[in-house]
LUMKE-553589 format. One record per residue: x, y, z of N, C-alpha, C in turn. Coordinates in nm, 2 decimals. Example, Ala and Ser with C-alpha at 12.3 -4.5 7.8 and 13.67 -1.06 7.14 Angstrom:
residues 2
+--------+--------+--------+--------+--------+--------+--------+--------+--------+
:     nX :     nY :     nZ :    caX :    caY :    caZ :     cX :     cY :     cZ :
+--------+--------+--------+--------+--------+--------+--------+--------+--------+
:   1.32 :  -0.57 :   0.78 :   1.23 :  -0.45 :   0.78 :   1.32 :  -0.33 :   0.78 :
:   1.28 :  -0.22 :   0.71 :   1.37 :  -0.11 :   0.71 :   1.29 :   0.00 :   0.79 :
+--------+--------+--------+--------+--------+--------+--------+--------+--------+
This chain:
residues 105
+--------+--------+--------+--------+--------+--------+--------+--------+--------+
:     nX :     nY :     nZ :    caX :    caY :    caZ :     cX :     cY :     cZ :
+--------+--------+--------+--------+--------+--------+--------+--------+--------+
:  -1.26 :  -0.51 :  -1.07 :  -1.12 :  -0.46 :  -1.07 :  -1.04 :  -0.50 :  -1.17 :
:  -0.98 :  -0.42 :  -1.23 :  -0.90 :  -0.45 :  -1.34 :  -0.76 :  -0.50 :  -1.27 :
:  -0.70 :  -0.60 :  -1.36 :  -0.57 :  -0.66 :  -1.32 :  -0.47 :  -0.55 :  -1.37 :
:  -0.36 :  -0.55 :  -1.27 :  -0.27 :  -0.44 :  -1.32 :  -0.15 :  -0.53 :  -1.35 :
:  -0.08 :  -0.52 :  -1.47 :   0.04 :  -0.60 :  -1.49 :   0.15 :  -0.49 :  -1.48 :
:   0.25 :  -0.53 :  -1.41 :   0.36 :  -0.45 :  -1.38 :   0.48 :  -0.50 :  -1.46 :
:   0.56 :  -0.37 :  -1.51 :   0.66 :  -0.43 :  -1.60 :   0.80 :  -0.47 :  -1.52 :
:   0.87 :  -0.57 :  -1.58 :   0.98 :  -0.63 :  -1.52 :   1.10 :  -0.59 :  -1.56 :
:   1.22 :  -0.61 :  -1.48 :   1.33 :  -0.56 :  -1.51 :   1.43 :  -0.67 :  -1.42 :
:   1.54 :  -0.67 :  -1.49 :   1.66 :  -0.79 :  -1.41 :   1.77 :  -0.70 :  -1.34 :
:   1.81 :  -0.76 :  -1.20 :   1.92 :  -0.68 :  -1.14 :   2.01 :  -0.80 :  -1.10 :
:   2.11 :  -0.81 :  -1.10 :   2.23 :  -0.91 :  -1.05 :   2.20 :  -0.88 :  -0.88 :
:   2.25 :  -1.00 :  -0.81 :   2.25 :  -0.99 :  -0.67 :   2.30 :  -0.88 :  -0.59 :
:   2.46 :  -0.88 :  -0.66 :   2.55 :  -0.77 :  -0.59 :   2.50 :  -0.59 :  -0.63 :
:   2.44 :  -0.58 :  -0.72 :   2.42 :  -0.45 :  -0.77 :   2.33 :  -0.38 :  -0.70 :
:   2.35 :  -0.26 :  -0.68 :   2.29 :  -0.16 :  -0.59 :   2.27 :  -0.05 :  -0.65 :
:   2.15 :   0.02 :  -0.71 :   2.16 :   0.15 :  -0.78 :   2.02 :   0.20 :  -0.75 :
:   1.99 :   0.32 :  -0.82 :   1.86 :   0.40 :  -0.81 :   1.79 :   0.39 :  -0.93 :
:   1.67 :   0.36 :  -0.91 :   1.58 :   0.36 :  -1.04 :   1.48 :   0.46 :  -0.99 :
:   1.39 :   0.47 :  -1.10 :   1.29 :   0.59 :  -1.11 :   1.17 :   0.55 :  -1.19 :
:   1.05 :   0.60 :  -1.08 :   0.91 :   0.55 :  -1.14 :   0.84 :   0.70 :  -1.16 :
:   0.80 :   0.70 :  -1.29 :   0.73 :   0.82 :  -1.33 :   0.57 :   0.80 :  -1.33 :
:   0.54 :   0.88 :  -1.25 :   0.39 :   0.86 :  -1.21 :   0.32 :   0.95 :  -1.29 :
:   0.38 :   1.04 :  -1.38 :   0.30 :   1.14 :  -1.46 :   0.20 :   1.07 :  -1.54 :
:   0.22 :   0.96 :  -1.61 :   0.09 :   0.92 :  -1.69 :  -0.04 :   0.88 :  -1.59 :
:   0.00 :   0.86 :  -1.48 :  -0.14 :   0.87 :  -1.39 :  -0.21 :   0.96 :  -1.34 :
:  -0.13 :   1.06 :  -1.37 :  -0.17 :   1.19 :  -1.29 :  -0.23 :   1.31 :  -1.42 :
:  -0.31 :   1.38 :  -1.37 :  -0.38 :   1.50 :  -1.44 :  -0.26 :   1.58 :  -1.47 :
:  -0.30 :   1.68 :  -1.61 :  -0.19 :   1.77 :  -1.64 :  -0.16 :   1.89 :  -1.52 :
:  -0.05 :   1.90 :  -1.50 :   0.00 :   1.98 :  -1.41 :  -0.04 :   1.97 :  -1.25 :
:  -0.04 :   1.84 :  -1.27 :  -0.06 :   1.79 :  -1.11 :   0.07 :   1.70 :  -1.10 :
:   0.11 :   1.66 :  -0.96 :   0.25 :   1.62 :  -0.93 :   0.21 :   1.58 :  -0.80 :
:   0.32 :   1.47 :  -0.74 :   0.32 :   1.39 :  -0.61 :   0.32 :   1.49 :  -0.51 :
:   0.20 :   1.47 :  -0.42 :   0.23 :   1.54 :  -0.26 :   0.30 :   1.48 :  -0.17 :
:   0.28 :   1.34 :  -0.19 :   0.34 :   1.25 :  -0.07 :   0.34 :   1.11 :  -0.12 :
:   0.46 :   1.03 :  -0.06 :   0.45 :   0.90 :  -0.06 :   0.39 :   0.79 :   0.07 :
:   0.31 :   0.74 :   0.03 :   0.23 :   0.69 :   0.15 :   0.33 :   0.60 :   0.24 :
:   0.32 :   0.61 :   0.37 :   0.40 :   0.56 :   0.48 :   0.40 :   0.41 :   0.43 :
:   0.54 :   0.37 :   0.49 :   0.58 :   0.23 :   0.44 :   0.60 :   0.19 :   0.29 :
:   0.60 :   0.28 :   0.21 :   0.62 :   0.26 :   0.06 :   0.74 :   0.35 :   0.01 :
:   0.82 :   0.30 :  -0.09 :   0.78 :   0.17 :  -0.18 :   0.84 :   0.06 :  -0.08 :
:   0.74 :  -0.03 :  -0.12 :   0.72 :  -0.15 :  -0.07 :   0.78 :  -0.28 :  -0.12 :
:   0.83 :  -0.38 :  -0.10 :   0.89 :  -0.47 :  -0.17 :   0.84 :  -0.61 :  -0.11 :
:   0.80 :  -0.70 :  -0.21 :   0.73 :  -0.82 :  -0.14 :   0.80 :  -0.94 :  -0.24 :
:   0.85 :  -1.03 :  -0.18 :   0.90 :  -1.17 :  -0.25 :   0.78 :  -1.25 :  -0.32 :
:   0.77 :  -1.27 :  -0.45 :   0.66 :  -1.30 :  -0.50 :   0.61 :  -1.46 :  -0.45 :
:   0.72 :  -1.54 :  -0.45 :   0.73 :  -1.69 :  -0.41 :   0.61 :  -1.72 :  -0.27 :
:   0.64 :  -1.61 :  -0.17 :   0.59 :  -1.67 :  -0.06 :   0.53 :  -1.54 :   0.00 :
:   0.51 :  -1.41 :  -0.05 :   0.47 :  -1.32 :   0.01 :   0.53 :  -1.25 :   0.09 :
:   0.65 :  -1.27 :   0.15 :   0.72 :  -1.20 :   0.26 :   0.76 :  -1.09 :   0.22 :
:   0.76 :  -1.00 :   0.33 :   0.81 :  -0.86 :   0.30 :   0.94 :  -0.85 :   0.31 :
:   1.02 :  -0.81 :   0.20 :   1.18 :  -0.76 :   0.22 :   1.23 :  -0.65 :   0.20 :
:   1.13 :  -0.56 :   0.23 :   1.13 :  -0.42 :   0.22 :   1.27 :  -0.36 :   0.26 :
:   1.30 :  -0.40 :   0.38 :   1.44 :  -0.40 :   0.43 :   1.56 :  -0.43 :   0.38 :
:   1.55 :  -0.53 :   0.32 :   1.68 :  -0.58 :   0.22 :   1.68 :  -0.56 :   0.09 :
:   1.54 :  -0.50 :   0.03 :   1.57 :  -0.47 :  -0.08 :   1.55 :  -0.32 :  -0.16 :
:   1.49 :  -0.24 :  -0.05 :   1.47 :  -0.13 :  -0.07 :   1.55 :  -0.02 :   0.02 :
:   1.62 :   0.06 :  -0.04 :   1.70 :   0.17 :   0.02 :   1.66 :   0.30 :   0.06 :
:   1.69 :   0.41 :   0.02 :   1.62 :   0.55 :   0.03 :   1.53 :   0.55 :  -0.09 :
:   1.43 :   0.65 :  -0.06 :   1.36 :   0.69 :  -0.17 :   1.34 :   0.82 :  -0.16 :
:   1.29 :   0.94 :  -0.27 :   1.27 :   1.05 :  -0.26 :   1.17 :   1.09 :  -0.40 :
:   1.10 :   1.20 :  -0.40 :   1.03 :   1.24 :  -0.52 :   1.08 :   1.38 :  -0.55 :
:   1.03 :   1.40 :  -0.68 :   1.05 :   1.55 :  -0.75 :   0.95 :   1.56 :  -0.84 :
:   0.85 :   1.63 :  -0.86 :   0.75 :   1.67 :  -0.95 :   0.66 :   1.53 :  -0.95 :
:   0.67 :   1.45 :  -1.07 :   0.62 :   1.32 :  -1.06 :   0.69 :   1.20 :  -1.07 :
:   0.82 :   1.21 :  -1.02 :   0.90 :   1.10 :  -1.05 :   0.96 :   1.09 :  -0.91 :
:   0.95 :   0.94 :  -0.88 :   0.98 :   0.89 :  -0.75 :   1.13 :   0.85 :  -0.79 :
:   1.25 :   0.84 :  -0.71 :   1.35 :   0.77 :  -0.72 :   1.38 :   0.70 :  -0.58 :
:   1.42 :   0.57 :  -0.62 :   1.43 :   0.47 :  -0.54 :   1.57 :   0.39 :  -0.51 :
:   1.63 :   0.35 :  -0.43 :   1.76 :   0.28 :  -0.45 :   1.69 :   0.13 :  -0.42 :
:   1.77 :   0.04 :  -0.52 :   1.73 :  -0.10 :  -0.49 :   1.84 :  -0.17 :  -0.46 :
:   1.85 :  -0.31 :  -0.41 :   1.96 :  -0.39 :  -0.36 :   1.90 :  -0.51 :  -0.33 :
:   1.99 :  -0.59 :  -0.29 :   1.99 :  -0.74 :  -0.26 :   1.89 :  -0.84 :  -0.34 :
:   1.86 :  -0.95 :  -0.28 :   1.79 :  -1.04 :  -0.35 :   1.89 :  -1.15 :  -0.36 :
:   1.83 :  -1.26 :  -0.40 :   1.88 :  -1.40 :  -0.41 :   1.86 :  -1.46 :  -0.58 :
:   1.94 :  -1.48 :  -0.63 :   1.95 :  -1.57 :  -0.77 :   1.79 :  -1.63 :  -0.76 :
:   1.71 :  -1.60 :  -0.86 :   1.60 :  -1.67 :  -0.90 :   1.48 :  -1.60 :  -0.85 :
:   1.48 :  -1.52 :  -0.76 :   1.41 :  -1.44 :  -0.70 :   1.31 :  -1.35 :  -0.77 :
:   1.17 :  -1.32 :  -0.76 :   1.11 :  -1.22 :  -0.84 :   1.06 :  -1.14 :  -0.72 :
:   1.08 :  -1.02 :  -0.73 :   1.04 :  -0.92 :  -0.61 :   0.96 :  -0.81 :  -0.67 :
:   0.82 :  -0.80 :  -0.63 :   0.71 :  -0.71 :  -0.65 :   0.75 :  -0.56 :  -0.56 :
:   0.78 :  -0.47 :  -0.65 :   0.79 :  -0.33 :  -0.57 :   0.67 :  -0.24 :  -0.58 :
:   0.60 :  -0.18 :  -0.50 :   0.48 :  -0.13 :  -0.51 :   0.51 :   0.01 :  -0.43 :
:   0.46 :   0.13 :  -0.49 :   0.46 :   0.27 :  -0.52 :   0.31 :   0.32 :  -0.48 :
:   0.29 :   0.37 :  -0.36 :   0.17 :   0.47 :  -0.37 :   0.18 :   0.60 :  -0.34 :
:   0.11 :   0.69 :  -0.39 :   0.13 :   0.81 :  -0.36 :  -0.01 :   0.90 :  -0.35 :
:   0.02 :   1.02 :  -0.29 :  -0.11 :   1.10 :  -0.31 :  -0.06 :   1.21 :  -0.38 :
:  -0.16 :   1.27 :  -0.49 :  -0.12 :   1.38 :  -0.56 :  -0.15 :   1.50 :  -0.53 :
:  -0.10 :   1.61 :  -0.58 :  -0.17 :   1.78 :  -0.54 :  -0.30 :   1.79 :  -0.55 :
:  -0.39 :   1.69 :  -0.62 :  -0.53 :   1.73 :  -0.63 :  -0.58 :   1.64 :  -0.53 :
:  -0.51 :   1.58 :  -0.42 :  -0.57 :   1.49 :  -0.31 :  -0.60 :   1.34 :  -0.38 :
:  -0.57 :   1.31 :  -0.50 :  -0.61 :   1.18 :  -0.57 :  -0.49 :   1.08 :  -0.51 :
:  -0.53 :   0.93 :  -0.50 :  -0.41 :   0.87 :  -0.45 :  -0.41 :   0.77 :  -0.59 :
:  -0.29 :   0.70 :  -0.61 :  -0.23 :   0.63 :  -0.71 :  -0.15 :   0.54 :  -0.68 :
:  -0.15 :   0.43 :  -0.74 :  -0.05 :   0.28 :  -0.72 :  -0.02 :   0.22 :  -0.81 :
:   0.13 :   0.18 :  -0.82 :   0.19 :   0.14 :  -0.93 :   0.28 :   0.04 :  -0.90 :
:   0.37 :  -0.04 :  -0.98 :   0.46 :  -0.13 :  -0.94 :   0.53 :  -0.17 :  -1.05 :
:   0.67 :  -0.25 :  -1.01 :   0.75 :  -0.32 :  -1.10 :   0.77 :  -0.44 :  -1.05 :
:   0.82 :  -0.55 :  -1.11 :   0.88 :  -0.65 :  -1.10 :   1.03 :  -0.65 :  -1.10 :
:   1.13 :  -0.69 :  -1.01 :   1.26 :  -0.71 :  -1.01 :   1.33 :  -0.84 :  -1.01 :
:   1.38 :  -0.90 :  -1.11 :   1.39 :  -1.01 :  -1.11 :   1.56 :  -1.03 :  -1.09 :
:   1.57 :  -1.12 :  -0.99 :   1.72 :  -1.12 :  -0.96 :   1.76 :  -1.23 :  -1.06 :
:   1.87 :  -1.21 :  -1.11 :   1.97 :  -1.34 :  -1.18 :   2.12 :  -1.30 :  -1.17 :
:   2.17 :  -1.40 :  -1.13 :   2.31 :  -1.41 :  -1.15 :   2.40 :  -1.44 :  -1.24 :
:   2.48 :  -1.36 :  -1.29 :   2.49 :  -1.41 :  -1.45 :   2.67 :  -1.44 :  -1.42 :
+--------+--------+--------+--------+--------+--------+--------+--------+--------+
């Protein structure tokens, strides 16, 4: 099984805004997202594996191959893994994610 490296981005504790995850690179030509798996996007604190979805993830939606999700919360120094799981219009399933690093400046 190949190890997946997630791209990281920084966010301050107070900030709350939308981010997008473009799934197109994982999908075949002409294919889009059919559904997001129940319980996703999911947020997990890396230091202890705690599920922090309710405090770090707001609303989410998708159009075509792009997922939009509201991110929020977190405490200075935390690293949060945000995971996305989808089923595409060809019935294939895909997973990817991001690392959110909380930095109070």
